[in-house]
Backbone as JSON Lines, residues from 0, in Angstrom:
{"i":0,"aa":"M","n":[-0.64,8.38,60.53],"ca":[0.8,8.64,60.38],"c":[1.35,7.76,59.26]}
{"i":1,"aa":"N","n":[2.02,8.36,58.28],"ca":[2.54,7.54,57.19],"c":[3.92,6.98,57.54]}
{"i":2,"aa":"K","n":[4.44,6.15,56.63],"ca":[5.71,5.47,56.91],"c":[6.86,6.45,57.13]}
{"i":3,"aa":"E","n":[6.91,7.53,56.31],"ca":[8.02,8.48,56.45],"c":[8.01,9.12,57.84]}
{"i":4,"aa":"E","n":[6.82,9.43,58.35],"ca":[6.74,10.08,59.66],"c":[7.23,9.14,60.77]}
{"i":5,"aa":"N","n":[7.09,7.83,60.55],"ca":[7.55,6.87,61.56],"c":[9.05,6.91,61.78]}
{"i":6,"aa":"I","n":[9.82,7.26,60.72],"ca":[11.28,7.21,60.87],"c":[11.83,8.45,61.58]}
{"i":7,"aa":"I","n":[11.0,9.46,61.78],"ca":[11.46,10.67,62.45],"c":[11.44,10.45,63.95]}
{"i":8,"aa":"D","n":[12.57,10.7,64.57],"ca":[12.72,10.51,66.01],"c":[12.06,11.68,66.74]}
{"i":9,"aa":"L","n":[11.0,11.36,67.47],"ca":[10.26,12.43,68.18],"c":[11.12,13.08,69.26]}
{"i":10,"aa":"A","n":[12.06,12.33,69.84],"ca":[12.96,12.92,70.84],"c":[13.81,14.01,70.19]}
{"i":11,"aa":"E","n":[14.19,13.77,68.94],"ca":[14.98,14.77,68.22],"c":[14.16,16.04,67.98]}
{"i":12,"aa":"I","n":[12.9,15.87,67.62],"ca":[12.02,17.03,67.44],"c":[11.86,17.77,68.76]}
{"i":13,"aa":"D","n":[11.69,17.04,69.84],"ca":[11.54,17.68,71.15],"c":[12.78,18.48,71.52]}
{"i":14,"aa":"E","n":[13.97,17.97,71.19],"ca":[15.22,18.71,71.45],"c":[15.21,20.04,70.68]}
{"i":15,"aa":"A","n":[14.84,19.97,69.4],"ca":[14.82,21.18,68.57],"c":[13.81,22.19,69.11]}
{"i":16,"aa":"V","n":[12.63,21.7,69.51],"ca":[11.6,22.58,70.06],"c":[12.1,23.27,71.32]}
{"i":17,"aa":"E","n":[12.79,22.55,72.17],"ca":[13.32,23.14,73.4],"c":[14.32,24.27,73.08]}
{"i":18,"aa":"I","n":[15.18,24.04,72.09],"ca":[16.14,25.08,71.68],"c":[15.38,26.3,71.15]}
{"i":19,"aa":"L","n":[14.36,26.08,70.34],"ca":[13.56,27.19,69.81],"c":[12.91,27.98,70.95]}
{"i":20,"aa":"R","n":[12.38,27.28,71.91],"ca":[11.73,27.96,73.06],"c":[12.72,28.79,73.86]}
{"i":21,"aa":"Q","n":[13.98,28.36,73.89],"ca":[15.02,29.08,74.63],"c":[15.61,30.25,73.83]}
{"i":22,"aa":"G","n":[15.11,30.47,72.61],"ca":[15.63,31.55,71.78],"c":[16.87,31.18,71.01]}
{"i":23,"aa":"G","n":[17.11,29.88,70.84],"ca":[18.3,29.42,70.12],"c":[18.08,29.29,68.62]}
{"i":24,"aa":"I","n":[19.17,28.94,67.94],"ca":[19.17,28.78,66.48],"c":[19.31,27.3,66.15]}
{"i":25,"aa":"I","n":[18.46,26.83,65.23],"ca":[18.57,25.45,64.76],"c":[19.01,25.45,63.3]}
{"i":26,"aa":"L","n":[19.66,24.37,62.92],"ca":[20.09,24.14,61.54],"c":[19.33,22.91,61.09]}
{"i":27,"aa":"Y","n":[18.5,23.04,60.08],"ca":[17.58,21.96,59.75],"c":[17.25,21.91,58.26]}
{"i":28,"aa":"P","n":[16.86,20.72,57.76],"ca":[16.47,20.6,56.36],"c":[15.01,21.03,56.18]}
{"i":29,"aa":"T","n":[14.73,21.64,55.06],"ca":[13.35,22.02,54.73],"c":[12.97,21.28,53.45]}
{"i":30,"aa":"D","n":[11.84,21.66,52.87],"ca":[11.45,21.07,51.6],"c":[12.3,21.6,50.45]}
{"i":31,"aa":"T","n":[13.11,22.62,50.71],"ca":[13.95,23.22,49.67],"c":[15.43,22.98,49.99]}
{"i":32,"aa":"V","n":[16.05,23.91,50.71],"ca":[17.47,23.8,51.08],"c":[17.58,23.76,52.6]}
{"i":33,"aa":"W","n":[18.8,23.54,53.11],"ca":[19.02,23.59,54.56],"c":[18.82,25.02,55.04]}
{"i":34,"aa":"G","n":[18.19,25.15,56.2],"ca":[17.9,26.47,56.72],"c":[18.39,26.69,58.13]}
{"i":35,"aa":"L","n":[18.6,27.95,58.44],"ca":[18.82,28.38,59.82],"c":[17.46,28.82,60.31]}
{"i":36,"aa":"G","n":[17.08,28.38,61.5],"ca":[15.77,28.72,62.0],"c":[15.78,29.16,63.45]}
{"i":37,"aa":"C","n":[14.72,29.86,63.81],"ca":[14.49,30.27,65.19],"c":[13.01,30.6,65.32]}
{"i":38,"aa":"D","n":[12.6,30.93,66.52],"ca":[11.23,31.35,66.79],"c":[10.99,32.67,66.04]}
{"i":39,"aa":"A","n":[10.05,32.65,65.1],"ca":[9.79,33.84,64.27],"c":[9.07,34.94,65.04]}
{"i":40,"aa":"T","n":[8.73,34.69,66.31],"ca":[8.1,35.73,67.13],"c":[9.09,36.34,68.13]}
{"i":41,"aa":"N","n":[10.33,35.88,68.11],"ca":[11.34,36.31,69.08],"c":[12.4,37.16,68.37]}
{"i":42,"aa":"S","n":[12.32,38.48,68.55],"ca":[13.22,39.39,67.81],"c":[14.69,39.19,68.18]}
{"i":43,"aa":"E","n":[14.98,38.83,69.43],"ca":[16.38,38.59,69.81],"c":[16.94,37.36,69.11]}
{"i":44,"aa":"A","n":[16.14,36.32,69.0],"ca":[16.58,35.11,68.29],"c":[16.8,35.42,66.81]}
{"i":45,"aa":"V","n":[15.9,36.2,66.23],"ca":[16.02,36.57,64.82],"c":[17.3,37.38,64.61]}
{"i":46,"aa":"E","n":[17.62,38.27,65.55],"ca":[18.84,39.08,65.45],"c":[20.08,38.2,65.42]}
{"i":47,"aa":"K","n":[20.08,37.1,66.18],"ca":[21.22,36.16,66.17],"c":[21.43,35.58,64.77]}
{"i":48,"aa":"I","n":[20.34,35.31,64.07],"ca":[20.46,34.75,62.71],"c":[21.06,35.79,61.77]}
{"i":49,"aa":"Y","n":[20.58,37.04,61.85],"ca":[21.16,38.09,61.01],"c":[22.66,38.22,61.28]}
{"i":50,"aa":"A","n":[23.05,38.18,62.54],"ca":[24.47,38.31,62.9],"c":[25.27,37.13,62.36]}
{"i":51,"aa":"L","n":[24.75,35.92,62.51],"ca":[25.46,34.73,62.04],"c":[25.64,34.76,60.53]}
{"i":52,"aa":"K","n":[24.62,35.19,59.81],"ca":[24.69,35.24,58.35],"c":[25.44,36.48,57.84]}
{"i":53,"aa":"K","n":[25.76,37.42,58.76],"ca":[26.39,38.69,58.38],"c":[25.52,39.4,57.34]}
{"i":54,"aa":"R","n":[24.24,39.41,57.64],"ca":[23.23,39.95,56.72],"c":[22.56,41.16,57.32]}
{"i":55,"aa":"S","n":[22.26,42.15,56.49],"ca":[21.56,43.35,56.96],"c":[20.15,42.99,57.4]}
{"i":56,"aa":"D","n":[19.71,43.54,58.53],"ca":[18.36,43.23,58.98],"c":[17.31,44.06,58.24]}
{"i":57,"aa":"S","n":[17.75,44.79,57.19],"ca":[16.77,45.49,56.36],"c":[16.12,44.51,55.37]}
{"i":58,"aa":"K","n":[16.73,43.32,55.23],"ca":[16.15,42.28,54.37],"c":[15.28,41.39,55.25]}
{"i":59,"aa":"S","n":[14.04,41.18,54.84],"ca":[13.14,40.35,55.66],"c":[13.48,38.88,55.5]}
{"i":60,"aa":"L","n":[12.9,38.04,56.36],"ca":[13.17,36.61,56.36],"c":[11.89,35.83,56.08]}
{"i":61,"aa":"I","n":[12.03,34.66,55.48],"ca":[10.9,33.77,55.24],"c":[10.58,33.03,56.54]}
{"i":62,"aa":"T","n":[9.29,32.78,56.76],"ca":[8.89,31.97,57.89],"c":[8.13,30.74,57.37]}
{"i":63,"aa":"L","n":[8.22,29.67,58.13],"ca":[7.51,28.43,57.81],"c":[6.39,28.23,58.81]}
{"i":64,"aa":"V","n":[5.23,27.78,58.32],"ca":[4.09,27.45,59.18],"c":[3.63,26.04,58.84]}
{"i":65,"aa":"S","n":[2.84,25.46,59.73],"ca":[2.41,24.08,59.54],"c":[1.23,23.94,58.58]}
{"i":66,"aa":"D","n":[0.39,24.98,58.51],"ca":[-0.82,24.87,57.69],"c":[-1.44,26.26,57.49]}
{"i":67,"aa":"A","n":[-2.52,26.3,56.69],"ca":[-3.18,27.59,56.39],"c":[-3.77,28.24,57.64]}
{"i":68,"aa":"D","n":[-4.22,27.42,58.59],"ca":[-4.78,27.99,59.82],"c":[-3.73,28.83,60.56]}
{"i":69,"aa":"M","n":[-2.48,28.36,60.55],"ca":[-1.42,29.11,61.22],"c":[-1.13,30.42,60.48]}
{"i":70,"aa":"I","n":[-1.25,30.42,59.16],"ca":[-1.05,31.67,58.41],"c":[-2.03,32.72,58.94]}
{"i":71,"aa":"G","n":[-3.28,32.32,59.15],"ca":[-4.32,33.24,59.6],"c":[-4.04,33.91,60.92]}
{"i":72,"aa":"K","n":[-3.17,33.32,61.73],"ca":[-2.82,33.92,63.02],"c":[-1.77,35.02,62.89]}
{"i":73,"aa":"Y","n":[-1.08,35.07,61.73],"ca":[0.04,36.01,61.59],"c":[-0.1,36.96,60.4]}
{"i":74,"aa":"V","n":[-1.25,36.91,59.73],"ca":[-1.53,37.79,58.6],"c":[-2.93,38.36,58.81]}
{"i":75,"aa":"K","n":[-3.08,39.69,58.68],"ca":[-4.39,40.32,58.95],"c":[-5.49,39.78,58.05]}
{"i":76,"aa":"V","n":[-5.2,39.71,56.75],"ca":[-6.18,39.2,55.78],"c":[-5.43,38.32,54.78]}
{"i":77,"aa":"I","n":[-5.95,37.11,54.56],"ca":[-5.34,36.23,53.56],"c":[-6.08,36.47,52.24]}
{"i":78,"aa":"P","n":[-5.41,37.07,51.24],"ca":[-6.08,37.31,49.96],"c":[-6.57,35.99,49.35]}
{"i":79,"aa":"E","n":[-7.73,36.04,48.7],"ca":[-8.3,34.83,48.11],"c":[-7.35,34.19,47.11]}
{"i":80,"aa":"I","n":[-6.61,35.01,46.38],"ca":[-5.68,34.47,45.39],"c":[-4.62,33.58,46.06]}
{"i":81,"aa":"A","n":[-4.23,33.94,47.29],"ca":[-3.24,33.14,48.02],"c":[-3.8,31.77,48.36]}
{"i":82,"aa":"V","n":[-5.06,31.72,48.76],"ca":[-5.72,30.44,49.07],"c":[-5.72,29.56,47.82]}
{"i":83,"aa":"N","n":[-6.05,30.17,46.67],"ca":[-6.06,29.42,45.41],"c":[-4.67,28.89,45.07]}
{"i":84,"aa":"L","n":[-3.65,29.72,45.26],"ca":[-2.28,29.29,44.97],"c":[-1.86,28.12,45.85]}
{"i":85,"aa":"I","n":[-2.21,28.18,47.13],"ca":[-1.86,27.09,48.06],"c":[-2.53,25.79,47.62]}
{"i":86,"aa":"E","n":[-3.8,25.89,47.2],"ca":[-4.54,24.7,46.82],"c":[-3.98,24.02,45.57]}
{"i":87,"aa":"V","n":[-3.48,24.79,44.6],"ca":[-3.0,24.18,43.35],"c":[-1.49,23.96,43.34]}
{"i":88,"aa":"N","n":[-0.82,24.42,44.38],"ca":[0.64,24.34,44.42],"c":[1.14,22.9,44.45]}
{"i":89,"aa":"D","n":[2.13,22.6,43.6],"ca":[2.71,21.26,43.61],"c":[4.22,21.27,43.8]}
{"i":90,"aa":"K","n":[4.78,22.45,44.1],"ca":[6.21,22.54,44.42],"c":[6.4,23.63,45.47]}
{"i":91,"aa":"P","n":[7.56,23.67,46.13],"ca":[7.74,24.65,47.21],"c":[7.48,26.08,46.75]}
{"i":92,"aa":"M","n":[6.58,26.75,47.46],"ca":[6.2,28.11,47.09],"c":[6.06,28.97,48.34]}
{"i":93,"aa":"T","n":[6.8,30.07,48.35],"ca":[6.69,31.05,49.42],"c":[5.79,32.17,48.92]}
{"i":94,"aa":"I","n":[4.8,32.52,49.71],"ca":[3.9,33.61,49.34],"c":[4.17,34.79,50.27]}
{"i":95,"aa":"I","n":[4.33,35.97,49.68],"ca":[4.51,37.19,50.47],"c":[3.14,37.81,50.67]}
{"i":96,"aa":"Y","n":[2.72,37.87,51.93],"ca":[1.4,38.39,52.3],"c":[1.52,39.82,52.83]}
{"i":97,"aa":"P","n":[0.53,40.68,52.52],"ca":[0.51,42.01,53.14],"c":[0.0,41.88,54.58]}
{"i":98,"aa":"G","n":[0.3,42.86,55.39],"ca":[-0.31,42.95,56.72],"c":[0.11,41.9,57.72]}
{"i":99,"aa":"A","n":[1.41,41.71,57.88],"ca":[1.89,40.75,58.89],"c":[1.57,41.24,60.29]}
{"i":100,"aa":"M","n":[1.34,40.31,61.21],"ca":[1.1,40.68,62.61],"c":[1.57,39.55,63.51]}
{"i":101,"aa":"G","n":[1.92,39.9,64.75],"ca":[2.27,38.89,65.75],"c":[3.63,38.26,65.57]}
{"i":102,"aa":"L","n":[4.41,38.74,64.61],"ca":[5.76,38.21,64.37],"c":[6.8,39.21,64.87]}
{"i":103,"aa":"A","n":[8.02,38.76,65.04],"ca":[9.1,39.67,65.41],"c":[9.21,40.76,64.34]}
{"i":104,"aa":"G","n":[9.4,41.99,64.76],"ca":[9.48,43.11,63.82],"c":[10.58,42.94,62.78]}
{"i":105,"aa":"N","n":[11.68,42.27,63.17],"ca":[12.8,42.11,62.24],"c":[12.62,40.93,61.27]}
{"i":106,"aa":"V","n":[11.45,40.3,61.29],"ca":[11.11,39.28,60.29],"c":[10.29,39.94,59.18]}
{"i":107,"aa":"I","n":[9.59,41.02,59.53],"ca":[8.65,41.68,58.63],"c":[9.37,42.7,57.74]}
{"i":108,"aa":"A","n":[8.97,42.75,56.47],"ca":[9.55,43.71,55.53],"c":[9.09,45.13,55.86]}
{"i":109,"aa":"E","n":[9.79,46.11,55.3],"ca":[9.48,47.52,55.57],"c":[8.05,47.88,55.19]}
{"i":110,"aa":"D","n":[7.49,47.2,54.17],"ca":[6.13,47.51,53.74],"c":[5.07,46.75,54.55]}
{"i":111,"aa":"G","n":[5.51,46.05,55.62],"ca":[4.57,45.34,56.48],"c":[4.22,43.94,56.0]}
{"i":112,"aa":"S","n":[4.88,43.49,54.94],"ca":[4.58,42.16,54.4],"c":[5.5,41.11,55.01]}
{"i":113,"aa":"V","n":[5.14,39.84,54.8],"ca":[5.97,38.74,55.28],"c":[5.85,37.56,54.32]}
{"i":114,"aa":"G","n":[6.99,36.89,54.09],"ca":[7.02,35.7,53.24],"c":[6.77,34.46,54.09]}
{"i":115,"aa":"I","n":[5.76,33.67,53.71],"ca":[5.39,32.48,54.48],"c":[5.28,31.28,53.53]}
{"i":116,"aa":"R","n":[5.77,30.13,54.0],"ca":[5.64,28.89,53.23],"c":[5.13,27.78,54.13]}
{"i":117,"aa":"I","n":[4.28,26.93,53.57],"ca":[3.86,25.7,54.24],"c":[4.74,24.6,53.65]}
{"i":118,"aa":"P","n":[5.74,24.11,54.38],"ca":[6.66,23.13,53.79],"c":[6.0,21.76,53.59]}
{"i":119,"aa":"Q","n":[6.34,21.13,52.5],"ca":[5.88,19.76,52.23],"c":[7.03,18.83,52.59]}
{"i":120,"aa":"H","n":[7.35,18.78,53.85],"ca":[8.49,18.01,54.35],"c":[8.1,17.52,55.74]}
{"i":121,"aa":"D","n":[8.08,16.2,55.94],"ca":[7.54,15.64,57.19],"c":[8.24,16.18,58.45]}
{"i":122,"aa":"F","n":[9.57,16.24,58.44],"ca":[10.28,16.72,59.62],"c":[9.87,18.15,59.94]}
{"i":123,"aa":"C","n":[9.86,19.02,58.93],"ca":[9.48,20.43,59.14],"c":[8.07,20.54,59.69]}
{"i":124,"aa":"K","n":[7.15,19.84,59.06],"ca":[5.75,19.94,59.5],"c":[5.59,19.49,60.96]}
{"i":125,"aa":"Q","n":[6.22,18.38,61.3],"ca":[6.1,17.9,62.68],"c":[6.76,18.86,63.67]}
{"i":126,"aa":"L","n":[7.91,19.4,63.28],"ca":[8.62,20.35,64.15],"c":[7.74,21.58,64.42]}
{"i":127,"aa":"I","n":[7.15,22.15,63.38],"ca":[6.34,23.35,63.54],"c":[5.06,23.04,64.33]}
{"i":128,"aa":"R","n":[4.45,21.9,64.06],"ca":[3.25,21.52,64.82],"c":[3.54,21.41,66.3]}
{"i":129,"aa":"R","n":[4.68,20.82,66.63],"ca":[5.03,20.66,68.05],"c":[5.41,21.98,68.69]}
{"i":130,"aa":"F","n":[6.06,22.85,67.92],"ca":[6.45,24.16,68.44],"c":[5.24,25.1,68.55]}
{"i":131,"aa":"R","n":[4.29,24.93,67.66],"ca":[3.03,25.69,67.65],"c":[3.18,27.16,67.3]}
{"i":132,"aa":"K","n":[4.3,27.5,66.68],"ca":[4.53,28.87,66.21],"c":[5.34,28.81,64.92]}
{"i":133,"aa":"P","n":[5.33,29.9,64.14],"ca":[6.15,29.93,62.92],"c":[7.64,29.89,63.24]}
{"i":134,"aa":"I","n":[8.4,29.33,62.32],"ca":[9.85,29.24,62.45],"c":[10.49,29.97,61.29]}
{"i":135,"aa":"V","n":[11.52,30.76,61.58],"ca":[12.28,31.42,60.53],"c":[12.96,30.34,59.68]}
{"i":136,"aa":"S","n":[13.03,30.61,58.38],"ca":[13.77,29.73,57.47],"c":[14.57,30.6,56.52]}
{"i":137,"aa":"T","n":[15.87,30.63,56.73],"ca":[16.76,31.35,55.83],"c":[17.91,30.43,55.5]}
{"i":138,"aa":"S","n":[18.4,30.5,54.28],"ca":[19.42,29.55,53.84],"c":[20.64,29.56,54.77]}
{"i":139,"aa":"A","n":[21.21,28.39,54.98],"ca":[22.3,28.21,55.95],"c":[23.65,28.58,55.34]}
{"i":140,"aa":"N","n":[23.8,29.87,55.05],"ca":[25.04,30.36,54.45],"c":[25.32,31.78,54.95]}
{"i":141,"aa":"I","n":[26.55,32.21,54.7],"ca":[26.89,33.61,54.97],"c":[26.29,34.42,53.82]}
{"i":142,"aa":"S","n":[25.73,35.57,54.13],"ca":[25.08,36.41,53.12],"c":[26.01,36.66,51.93]}
{"i":143,"aa":"G","n":[25.48,36.47,50.73],"ca":[26.27,36.68,49.52],"c":[26.87,35.4,48.96]}
{"i":144,"aa":"E","n":[26.96,34.36,49.79],"ca":[27.48,33.07,49.31],"c":[26.31,32.21,48.85]}
{"i":145,"aa":"S","n":[26.61,31.17,48.06],"ca":[25.52,30.34,47.53],"c":[24.85,29.54,48.65]}
{"i":146,"aa":"A","n":[23.53,29.33,48.47],"ca":[22.76,28.58,49.46],"c":[23.15,27.1,49.4]}
{"i":147,"aa":"P","n":[23.31,26.44,50.56],"ca":[23.68,25.03,50.57],"c":[22.49,24.15,50.22]}
{"i":148,"aa":"S","n":[22.59,23.4,49.13],"ca":[21.5,22.52,48.72],"c":[21.33,21.38,49.71]}
{"i":149,"aa":"F","n":[22.46,20.84,50.16],"ca":[22.41,19.68,51.05],"c":[23.41,19.87,52.2]}
{"i":150,"aa":"Y","n":[23.3,19.01,53.21],"ca":[24.1,19.15,54.43],"c":[25.6,19.32,54.14]}
{"i":151,"aa":"E","n":[26.1,18.51,53.21],"ca":[27.55,18.54,52.93],"c":[28.01,19.87,52.34]}
{"i":152,"aa":"D","n":[27.08,20.73,51.92],"ca":[27.43,22.03,51.34],"c":[27.45,23.16,52.38]}
{"i":153,"aa":"I","n":[27.07,22.85,53.62],"ca":[26.95,23.9,54.64],"c":[28.34,24.26,55.19]}
{"i":154,"aa":"P","n":[28.68,25.54,55.25],"ca":[29.98,25.95,55.81],"c":[30.11,25.51,57.27]}
{"i":155,"aa":"I","n":[31.29,25.07,57.65],"ca":[31.53,24.57,59.01],"c":[31.23,25.64,60.06]}
{"i":156,"aa":"E","n":[31.5,26.91,59.74],"ca":[31.25,27.97,60.74],"c":[29.75,28.1,61.05]}
{"i":157,"aa":"I","n":[28.9,27.79,60.08],"ca":[27.45,27.81,60.3],"c":[27.06,26.63,61.19]}
{"i":158,"aa":"I","n":[27.59,25.44,60.88],"ca":[27.27,24.24,61.67],"c":[27.68,24.44,63.13]}
{"i":159,"aa":"E","n":[28.87,24.96,63.33],"ca":[29.39,25.13,64.69],"c":[28.64,26.22,65.47]}
{"i":160,"aa":"A","n":[28.08,27.19,64.76],"ca":[27.39,28.3,65.44],"c":[25.95,27.95,65.83]}
{"i":161,"aa":"A","n":[25.37,26.94,65.21],"ca":[23.99,26.58,65.52],"c":[23.91,25.92,66.9]}
{"i":162,"aa":"D","n":[22.8,26.15,67.6],"ca":[22.6,25.56,68.92],"c":[22.11,24.12,68.83]}
{"i":163,"aa":"W","n":[21.55,23.76,67.69],"ca":[21.06,22.39,67.46],"c":[21.14,22.12,65.96]}
{"i":164,"aa":"V","n":[21.63,20.92,65.6],"ca":[21.78,20.55,64.19],"c":[21.02,19.26,63.94]}
{"i":165,"aa":"A","n":[20.15,19.28,62.93],"ca":[19.37,18.09,62.57],"c":[20.28,17.01,61.99]}
{"i":166,"aa":"D","n":[19.87,15.77,62.16],"ca":[20.56,14.64,61.55],"c":[20.47,14.79,60.04]}
{"i":167,"aa":"P","n":[21.6,14.73,59.32],"ca":[21.57,14.9,57.86],"c":[20.63,13.93,57.13]}
{"i":168,"aa":"V","n":[20.33,12.79,57.73],"ca":[19.43,11.83,57.08],"c":[18.04,12.43,56.87]}
{"i":169,"aa":"L","n":[17.69,13.45,57.65],"ca":[16.38,14.07,57.57],"c":[16.2,14.93,56.32]}
{"i":170,"aa":"Q","n":[17.29,15.14,55.56],"ca":[17.17,15.96,54.35],"c":[16.47,15.2,53.22]}
{"i":171,"aa":"E","n":[16.22,13.92,53.39],"ca":[15.52,13.17,52.35],"c":[14.17,13.82,52.08]}
{"i":172,"aa":"G","n":[13.89,14.06,50.81],"ca":[12.65,14.74,50.44],"c":[12.86,16.21,50.14]}
{"i":173,"aa":"S","n":[14.04,16.77,50.48],"ca":[14.35,18.16,50.13],"c":[14.69,18.24,48.64]}
{"i":174,"aa":"T","n":[14.31,19.34,48.01],"ca":[14.6,19.5,46.57],"c":[16.03,19.96,46.32]}
{"i":175,"aa":"G","n":[16.64,20.66,47.31],"ca":[17.96,21.23,47.1],"c":[17.92,22.52,46.29]}
{"i":176,"aa":"E","n":[16.71,22.99,45.98],"ca":[16.52,24.21,45.19],"c":[15.68,25.2,46.01]}
{"i":177,"aa":"P","n":[15.96,26.52,45.88],"ca":[15.13,27.5,46.59],"c":[13.68,27.45,46.11]}
{"i":178,"aa":"S","n":[12.76,27.91,46.95],"ca":[11.34,27.93,46.57],"c":[11.08,29.06,45.58]}
{"i":179,"aa":"Q","n":[9.97,28.93,44.86],"ca":[9.5,30.08,44.1],"c":[8.92,31.08,45.11]}
{"i":180,"aa":"I","n":[8.95,32.35,44.78],"ca":[8.4,33.39,45.67],"c":[7.4,34.22,44.89]}
{"i":181,"aa":"I","n":[6.19,34.31,45.42],"ca":[5.12,35.06,44.78],"c":[4.55,36.06,45.79]}
{"i":182,"aa":"K","n":[4.45,37.32,45.38],"ca":[3.87,38.35,46.25],"c":[2.43,38.57,45.83]}
{"i":183,"aa":"V","n":[1.53,38.56,46.82],"ca":[0.11,38.75,46.52],"c":[-0.41,40.03,47.18]}
{"i":184,"aa":"G","n":[-1.41,40.61,46.55],"ca":[-2.04,41.82,47.08],"c":[-3.47,41.55,47.48]}
{"i":185,"aa":"L","n":[-4.05,42.42,48.28],"ca":[-5.42,42.25,48.74],"c":[-6.43,42.28,47.61]}
{"i":186,"aa":"G","n":[-6.06,42.94,46.5],"ca":[-6.96,43.02,45.36],"c":[-6.77,41.91,44.34]}
{"i":187,"aa":"G","n":[-5.98,40.88,44.71],"ca":[-5.76,39.76,43.81],"c":[-4.55,39.92,42.91]}
{"i":188,"aa":"E","n":[-3.74,40.96,43.15],"ca":[-2.54,41.17,42.36],"c":[-1.51,40.07,42.66]}
{"i":189,"aa":"I","n":[-0.76,39.7,41.63],"ca":[0.31,38.7,41.79],"c":[1.58,39.26,41.18]}
{"i":190,"aa":"Q","n":[2.67,39.14,41.92],"ca":[3.99,39.51,41.38],"c":[4.93,38.34,41.63]}
{"i":191,"aa":"I","n":[5.52,37.82,40.56],"ca":[6.48,36.72,40.73],"c":[7.84,37.31,41.06]}
{"i":192,"aa":"I","n":[8.33,37.03,42.27],"ca":[9.63,37.55,42.71],"c":[10.75,36.59,42.28]}
{"i":193,"aa":"R","n":[10.48,35.3,42.46],"ca":[11.45,34.27,42.02],"c":[10.63,33.09,41.49]}
{"i":194,"aa":"G","n":[10.84,32.77,40.21],"ca":[10.04,31.71,39.58],"c":[10.56,30.33,39.81]}
């Protein structure tokens, strides 16, 4: 355990995990921007996030996992190119994989794909490891408004609507910028969605 992990209050992580298990919504910092999260396998919880953001559920949501092993539980086949991208990645990167499985239907895109990121953020990693399932990560804003880079940018209506809110001190290590998004195909195709 490194020094940064020592400052994270495990009781706080346990509180967040309990809310996730109950189908609630958490407001938490990621390696990029502040996110609204829930159990990515619970369609009712996911629906609450769409309603809170006033966003159409025809748009899929990004999910966060703790490591590559967890990706393998929710994607039929991990293209080799995706493994290579994960290995050389040095900044937040969401990869859109074909053939999602085991996730809430309203997290998955119409073409059956899903966007997944392994966050490089101690709080996120510990939270997901303890929860043992993927967590939805969508920017903590009303659809159409700018994504909040840091806690002080989050609209009060979002803060008040969340069932659990992380301590703002946990945002240390966040970039405040959205991740790059790359879509991969089974044949090694790459499409940059957001650079």
